[in-house]
Each structure stands twice: as C-alpha cells, then as structure tokens.
MDAnalysis code that builds the backbone (N, CA, C; Angstrom):
import MDAnalysis as mda
import numpy as np

u = mda.Universe.empty(126, n_residues=42, atom_resindex=np.repeat(np.arange(42), 3), trajectory=True)
u.add_TopologyAttr("name", ["N", "CA", "C"] * 42)
u.add_TopologyAttr("resid", np.arange(1, 43))
u.add_TopologyAttr("resname", ["UNK", "UNK", "UNK", "UNK", "UNK", "UNK", "UNK", "UNK", "UNK", "UNK", "UNK", "UNK", "UNK", "UNK", "UNK", "UNK", "UNK", "UNK", "UNK", "UNK", "UNK", "UNK", "UNK", "UNK", "UNK", "UNK", "UNK", "UNK", "UNK", "UNK", "UNK", "UNK", "UNK", "UNK", "UNK", "UNK", "UNK", "UNK", "UNK", "UNK", "UNK", "UNK"])
u.atoms.positions = np.array([
    [-24.505, -98.671, -16.427],
    [-24.797, -97.295, -16.423],
    [-25.586, -96.969, -17.682],
    [-26.569, -96.145, -17.571],
    [-27.341, -95.686, -18.709],
    [-27.182, -94.172, -18.858],
    [-27.133, -93.734, -20.115],
    [-27.048, -92.299, -20.397],
    [-28.236, -91.933, -21.255],
    [-29.031, -90.997, -20.829],
    [-30.164, -90.510, -21.613],
    [-29.696, -89.342, -22.452],
    [-29.514, -89.535, -23.734],
    [-29.032, -88.475, -24.620],
    [-30.147, -87.923, -25.478],
    [-31.372, -88.157, -25.085],
    [-32.519, -87.594, -25.834],
    [-32.682, -86.125, -25.528],
    [-33.200, -85.402, -26.454],
    [-33.430, -83.958, -26.254],
    [-34.690, -83.774, -25.477],
    [-34.610, -82.937, -24.438],
    [-35.740, -82.650, -23.571],
    [-36.535, -81.439, -24.029],
    [-37.825, -81.456, -23.755],
    [-38.710, -80.357, -24.070],
    [-38.840, -79.411, -22.888],
    [-39.269, -78.199, -23.111],
    [-39.512, -77.250, -21.997],
    [-40.539, -77.823, -21.028],
    [-41.550, -78.565, -21.547],
    [-42.570, -79.144, -20.717],
    [-42.003, -80.170, -19.739],
    [-40.807, -80.718, -20.065],
    [-40.157, -81.687, -19.189],
    [-39.212, -80.997, -18.204],
    [-39.173, -79.673, -18.211],
    [-38.348, -78.930, -17.249],
    [-37.023, -78.475, -17.795],
    [-36.750, -78.719, -19.095],
    [-35.486, -78.281, -19.672],
    [-35.682, -76.927, -20.296],
    [-35.148, -75.882, -19.682],
    [-35.333, -74.512, -20.194],
    [-34.049, -73.850, -20.698],
    [-32.889, -74.515, -20.549],
    [-31.645, -73.946, -21.056],
    [-31.546, -74.166, -22.586],
    [-30.713, -73.347, -23.278],
    [-30.478, -73.616, -24.708],
    [-29.744, -74.958, -24.888],
    [-30.079, -75.648, -25.971],
    [-29.423, -76.917, -26.245],
    [-28.024, -76.656, -26.760],
    [-26.965, -77.415, -26.308],
    [-25.611, -77.121, -26.795],
    [-25.425, -77.517, -28.280],
    [-24.408, -76.940, -28.874],
    [-24.100, -77.233, -30.263],
    [-23.602, -78.671, -30.395],
    [-23.823, -79.254, -31.573],
    [-23.384, -80.623, -31.836],
    [-21.854, -80.679, -31.864],
    [-21.270, -81.714, -31.275],
    [-19.820, -81.899, -31.266],
    [-19.389, -82.389, -32.655],
    [-18.368, -81.773, -33.206],
    [-17.838, -82.145, -34.523],
    [-16.374, -82.561, -34.365],
    [-15.999, -83.687, -34.902],
    [-14.611, -84.157, -34.841],
    [-13.737, -83.308, -35.776],
    [-12.512, -82.980, -35.336],
    [-11.633, -82.247, -36.233],
    [-11.108, -83.217, -37.290],
    [-10.593, -82.703, -38.402],
    [-10.199, -83.528, -39.560],
    [-9.044, -84.478, -39.249],
    [-8.095, -84.100, -38.395],
    [-6.973, -84.976, -38.060],
    [-7.512, -86.179, -37.276],
    [-8.344, -85.960, -36.303],
    [-8.896, -87.074, -35.541],
    [-9.756, -87.944, -36.410],
    [-10.571, -87.374, -37.269],
    [-11.417, -88.170, -38.169],
    [-10.575, -89.031, -39.079],
    [-9.481, -88.499, -39.591],
    [-8.605, -89.327, -40.474],
    [-7.992, -90.501, -39.702],
    [-7.577, -90.253, -38.448],
    [-6.980, -91.331, -37.639],
    [-8.004, -92.409, -37.362],
    [-9.242, -92.000, -36.999],
    [-10.279, -92.959, -36.703],
    [-10.688, -93.749, -37.962],
    [-10.776, -93.088, -39.088],
    [-11.091, -93.754, -40.359],
    [-10.047, -94.835, -40.663],
    [-8.755, -94.561, -40.431],
    [-7.693, -95.520, -40.680],
    [-7.811, -96.707, -39.732],
    [-8.118, -96.449, -38.465],
    [-8.291, -97.525, -37.498],
    [-9.480, -98.406, -37.899],
    [-10.566, -97.797, -38.317],
    [-11.749, -98.588, -38.683],
    [-11.466, -99.459, -39.878],
    [-10.680, -98.962, -40.833],
    [-10.302, -99.793, -42.000],
    [-9.488, -101.008, -41.550],
    [-8.572, -100.816, -40.606],
    [-7.793, -101.942, -40.085],
    [-8.650, -102.966, -39.365],
    [-9.762, -102.535, -38.796],
    [-10.676, -103.418, -38.075],
    [-11.759, -104.001, -39.000],
    [-11.757, -103.576, -40.263],
    [-12.736, -104.064, -41.213],
    [-14.110, -103.377, -41.055],
    [-14.120, -102.172, -40.486],
    [-15.375, -101.491, -40.228],
    [-15.631, -100.361, -41.205],
    [-14.925, -100.302, -42.316],
    [-15.074, -99.172, -43.261],
    [-16.309, -99.302, -44.093],
])
C-alpha cells in the first residue's frame, strides 16, 4: 500500500483548506522517548 502525503496545489484539484499538523501530547511523547531509548534509537 502506498500513501501520498504530499501537499496538493489548487491546480491539482485540491481546494479545501489544509488540516493542522498533528502534535503528540507530552505524556505520549515521553512514553515514546523512553521506548526509543530502550531500542537504542535515542
């Protein structure tokens, strides 16, 4: 499966407003940071 996450231009037929960027909450970010450290990805 492929997902095209590129931003489209009005000339390409995209006329709706672009949604806001998703931001992780601090609790989730802390949990993920801890998991990454355990995996050696910090």
